[in-house]
C-alpha positions in Angstrom: 0.0 0.0 0.0 1.2 3.5 -0.9 0.5 6.7 1.1 -2.2 9.0 -0.4 0.0 11.7 -2.0 -1.6 14.9 -0.8 1.4 16.7 0.9 4.1 18.6 -1.0 7.0 17.7 1.2 10.7 18.7 1.6 13.2 15.9 1.2 14.1 16.1 4.9 13.6 13.4 7.5 13.6 14.7 11.1 14.7 12.1 13.7 15.4 14.2 16.8 14.2 17.5 18.2 15.1 19.6 21.2 14.1 23.2 22.0 14.0 25.2 18.8 16.1 22.7 16.8 15.5 19.5 14.9 18.1 17.1 13.4 17.6 14.9 10.3 18.8 11.4 9.7 22.1 12.7 8.3 22.8 14.7 11.5 22.1 18.1 9.9 20.8 20.6 12.5 17.9 22.9 11.6 16.5 26.0 13.5 12.7 25.5 13.6 10.9 28.8 13.3 7.6 27.2 12.2 6.9 24.5 14.8 4.8 22.4 12.4 2.1 25.1 11.9 2.5 26.8 15.3 2.0 23.5 17.2 5.3 23.6 19.1 4.6 26.1 21.9 7.1 25.1 24.7 9.9 23.8 22.5 10.5 20.3 21.2 11.1 17.5 23.7 10.7 19.7 26.8 11.9 17.5 29.7 9.0 18.3 32.0 6.5 17.6 29.2 8.2 14.2 28.5 8.3 13.3 32.2 4.6 14.1 32.7 3.5 12.1 29.7 5.8 9.2 30.6 4.4 9.1 34.1 0.8 9.1 32.9 1.2 6.4 30.2 2.8 4.1 32.9 -0.6 4.4 34.7 -3.3 4.6 32.1 -3.4 6.2 28.6 -7.0 6.0 27.5 -10.6 5.2 28.4 -13.7 6.7 26.9 -15.8 9.5 28.3 -18.2 7.0 29.7 -16.2 7.1 33.0 -15.0 9.8 35.4 -11.6 11.3 34.2 -10.7 13.8 36.9 -7.7 15.0 35.0 -10.1 16.7 32.6 -11.4 18.9 35.4 -7.8 19.7 36.4 -7.1 20.8 32.9 -10.3 22.9 32.8 -9.4 24.6 36.1 -5.8 25.5 35.0 -6.9 26.6 31.5 -9.6 28.9 33.0 -7.1 30.4 35.4 -4.4 31.0 32.8 -6.7 32.3 30.2 -9.0 34.4 32.3 -12.1 32.4 31.4 -12.7 30.7 34.7 -16.5 30.8 34.4 -16.6 29.3 30.9 -17.1 25.6 30.2 -14.7 23.3 28.3 -15.4 20.6 25.7 -12.4 18.6 24.8 -11.8 17.1 21.3 -8.8 16.2 19.1 -8.2 18.9 16.4 -8.9 22.5 15.4 -11.3 21.5 12.7 -13.2 19.3 15.1 -13.3 22.2 17.6 -14.8 24.5 15.0 -17.3 21.9 13.9 -18.5 21.7 17.4 -18.6 25.5 17.8 -20.8 25.8 14.8 -23.1 23.0 16.1 -23.4 24.7 19.5 -24.2 28.1 17.9 -26.9 26.5 15.8 -28.4 24.6 18.7 -28.3 27.7 20.9 -29.8 30.1 18.4 -32.0 27.8 16.3 -30.4 29.4 13.2 -28.2 28.3 10.3 -26.3 31.3 8.8 -22.7 31.8 9.8 -20.5 34.8 8.8 -16.9 34.1 8.0 -14.2 36.3 6.4 -12.1 36.5 3.3 -8.7 34.7 3.5 -10.0 32.7 6.5 -8.9 29.2 7.4 -10.9 27.1 9.9 -10.1 23.5 8.9 -10.7 20.9 6.3 -13.9 19.1 7.5 -17.5 19.6 6.5 -18.6 23.1 7.7 -15.2 24.1 8.9 -13.9 23.9 5.3 -17.1 25.6 4.0 -16.1 28.6 6.2 -12.6 28.5 4.8 -11.9 31.0 2.0 -10.1 28.6 -0.3 -12.1 27.0 -3.1 -9.4 24.5 -4.0 -10.0 22.5 -0.8 -13.8 22.8 -0.7 -15.4 19.8 -2.3 -18.9 20.1 -3.9 -20.4 18.2 -0.9 -18.9 20.8 1.5 -20.4 23.8 -0.3 -23.0 25.5 1.8 -25.2 28.5 1.4 -25.2 28.8 5.2 -21.8 30.4 5.1 -21.7 34.1 4.2 -18.3 35.6 3.5 -17.5 39.2 4.5 -14.6 41.4 3.7 -11.9 41.6 6.4 -12.1 44.6 8.8 -15.1 46.0 6.9 -17.7 47.1 9.4 -20.2 48.5 6.9 -20.3 45.1 5.0 -20.8 43.3 8.3 -23.7 45.6 9.2 -25.4 44.9 5.8 -25.2 41.1 6.3 -26.7 41.3 9.7 -29.5 43.6 8.4 -30.5 41.0 5.7 -30.0 37.6 7.4 -30.8 35.9 10.6 -27.3 35.0 11.8 -26.4 32.1 14.1 -22.7 33.0 14.5 -19.7 35.0 13.3 -16.4 33.1 13.2 -13.2 35.0 13.1 -9.5 34.1 13.7 -7.8 36.1 16.5 -5.1 36.7 13.9 -5.5 35.2 10.4 -2.7 32.6 10.0 -2.7 30.9 6.6 -4.3 34.0 5.1 -1.0 35.8 5.6 -1.0 37.0 9.3 -3.7 39.6 9.1 -4.7 41.3 12.3 -8.3 42.3 12.9 -8.6 45.9 14.3 -9.8 46.1 17.9 -12.8 48.2 16.7 -13.8 45.4 14.2 -13.7 42.7 16.9 -15.7 45.0 19.2 -18.2 45.6 16.4 -18.7 41.9 15.8 -19.4 41.3 19.5 -21.8 44.2 19.6 -23.7 43.1 16.5 -23.8 39.5 17.8 -25.2 40.5 21.1 -27.8 42.7 19.6 -28.9 40.1 17.1 -28.9 37.2 19.4 -26.1 35.6 17.5 -22.9 34.1 19.0 -19.3 35.3 18.4 -16.8 32.4 17.8 -13.2 33.3 18.0 -10.9 30.8 16.3 -7.7 30.9 18.4 -6.3 27.7 17.1 -3.1 29.2 15.7 -3.1 32.7 17.4 -3.9 31.5 21.0 -2.0 29.9 23.8 0.3 32.9 24.5 1.6 33.3 20.9 0.5 37.0 20.8 1.9 37.8 24.2 -1.6 37.5 25.7 -3.2 34.1 26.2 -5.6 34.8 23.3 -5.0 37.3 20.5 -8.6 38.7 20.8 -7.8 39.9 24.4 -5.9 42.8 22.8 -9.3 44.1 21.9 -10.8 43.7 25.4 -13.7 41.5 24.2 -15.1 38.1 25.5 -16.4 35.9 22.6 -19.2 33.5 23.3 -17.1 30.5 22.0 -13.4 30.1 21.7 -11.7 27.3 19.8 -8.2 26.0 20.6 -5.8 23.4 19.4 -2.2 23.4 18.0 0.0 24.9 20.8 -2.4 23.4 23.4 -0.6 20.0 23.3 2.9 20.9 22.0 2.5 18.1 19.4 0.1 15.8 21.2 -3.3 15.9 19.4 -5.7 17.8 21.7 -8.2 20.6 21.1 -11.0 22.3 22.9 -14.0 24.6 22.9 -14.4 27.3 25.6 -18.1 27.9 26.0 -19.9 30.8 27.6 -22.0 29.8 30.7 -25.2 31.0 29.0 -24.9 28.0 26.6 -26.4 25.0 28.4 -25.1 21.5 28.1 -27.4 18.4 27.7 -26.3 14.8 27.6 -25.5 13.7 24.0 -25.4 17.3 22.7 -21.7 16.8 21.7 -19.4 13.8 21.9 -16.0 12.4 21.0 -14.2 9.1 21.4 -10.6 10.2 21.9 -11.1 13.8 23.1 -10.0 14.4 26.7 -8.0 11.3 27.1 -5.6 10.9 30.0 -2.6 11.5 27.8 -4.1 14.5 25.9 -5.0 16.2 29.2 -1.6 15.4 30.6 0.1 17.0 27.6 -2.1 20.1 27.8 -1.6 20.5 31.6 2.2 20.2 31.1 2.1 23.0 28.5 0.2 25.3 30.8 2.6 24.5 33.6 5.7 25.3 31.5 4.1 28.5 30.1 3.6 29.7 33.7 6.9 28.6 35.2 9.0 29.9 32.3 7.0 33.1 31.7 6.6 32.2 28.0 3.9 34.8 27.2 6.3 37.5 28.4 9.1 36.0 26.3 6.8 35.9 23.3 6.1 39.6 23.7 9.8 40.5 24.1 11.2 38.4 21.3 8.3 39.2 19.0 8.7 43.0 19.5 12.4 42.7 18.8 11.9 40.6 15.7 9.2 43.0 14.4 11.4 46.0 14.9 14.5 44.4 13.2 12.4 43.1 10.3 10.8 46.5 9.6 14.3 48.0 9.3 15.5 45.3 6.9 16.1 46.2 3.3 13.9 44.2 0.9 11.0 43.7 3.3 7.8 45.4 2.2 5.7 44.9 5.3 5.7 43.0 8.6 2.5 42.1 10.3 1.9 40.4 13.6 1.9 40.4 17.3 4.3 38.5 19.6 5.6 35.4 17.9 3.1 35.2 15.1 4.6 37.2 12.3 4.1 37.6 8.5 6.9 39.1 6.5 5.7 40.4 3.1 7.9 41.0 0.1 7.2 42.6 -3.3 7.5 39.2 -5.0 6.6 35.5 -4.2 8.7 34.3 -1.3 9.0 30.7 -2.2 12.7 31.1 -3.2 13.4 32.9 0.1 11.8 30.1 2.1 13.8 27.5 0.1 17.1 29.2 0.5 16.5 29.7 4.3 15.8 26.0 4.6 18.4 24.4 2.3 21.3 26.9 2.7 20.8 28.2 6.2 18.9 25.2 7.7 16.0 27.3 9.0 12.3 26.2 8.8 9.7 28.9 8.1 6.2 28.8 6.8 4.3 29.8 3.7 0.8 31.3 3.5 -2.0 31.7 0.9 -0.5 35.2 0.2 2.4 33.9 -1.9 4.5 37.0 -1.0 4.2 36.4 2.7 6.5 34.3 4.8 5.2 33.1 8.2 7.4 32.9 11.3 5.9 30.9 14.2 8.7 29.8 16.6 8.3 28.1 20.0 7.4 30.6 22.7 10.7 29.9 24.5 12.9 31.0 21.6 16.1 32.7 22.6 17.5 36.0 21.3 20.6 34.2 19.9 18.2 32.1 17.7 16.3 35.2 16.6 19.7 36.7 15.6 20.6 33.6 13.6 17.3 34.0 11.6 17.8 37.8 11.1 21.3 37.3 9.8 20.2 34.5 7.5 17.3 36.5 6.0 19.5 39.5 5.5 21.9 37.3 3.6 19.1 35.7 1.5 17.6 39.1 0.6 21.0 40.4 -0.4 21.5 37.4 -2.7 18.0 37.8 -4.2 18.6 41.4 -5.0 22.0 40.7 -6.5 20.6 38.0 -8.7 17.3 39.7 -9.4 
């Protein structure tokens, strides 16, 4: 049997990882400034994380949600404390797409409505309604197409008003910061307007913090820069530092009933252990503060760099835009300088999503390499 060939892959085989570095089977060392789509939040192979998962798997790794699993309550308590959402409820699942699917379902159950507003350049997952709310026709199969999704222009308050005035809206879903779309930041006033319109129309605001959450912006959630509290928040990626775990934070006004939602693997002993370890390390090592400091330094240095058109982002979620497609820059960074970075649907924008414990020395390595690459590009261009 062959693998189903859907991934364009680099000819690199990682076999070891530690901190912000990975090593391939040839012993080559790479600086990882992408973390597998912002998944690596506390660094590869963090010793505390490994210890906690090892201790747990030596006891019990899995049983279904048909029994009491107290570690789920421990995770909910710590997550509430760290995020500032202590009075919210937590539903645990496995992936960001699954979290968004459940968020849509909850909004529809709660409001009795079907229509959802999403935004241009959005990405919310590859399943059913999550992909229908993703602004990328190449990954939306005919069976996923839905007239229940209404796309609105980014940061356009008047367009948002018009949609609310002509439709009964169940929910608005927006990323705290758009990731795959090219690291686009919603203005605080736009997020505040969404919340106001939802509250006045009886709709729910869903904030997708799957990539932008978990301290990456310097606050626990990126939307907290706008001083709003969405009705539903979806989380994944950095939540487990590589272990598949995701969740939905749910406002107390949304009532649970038995059977309303469900999952086989969500909230397993190992998933909760990984998620708790991440929260512990974030607190003990002040990783949100480090994200703010390192991110601000990176942003300042990149804005001064010759050849860079624009830099967008907050904390350690940055998009570097050039005046030309950046595929060759990404390739040279990887193959010549041994640095992983990310692409986006904006072909001119390079994404930088390092672990939150990245050191200044590692930031300097990247800045020197990028400066060298841009110098070569300009000489050869």
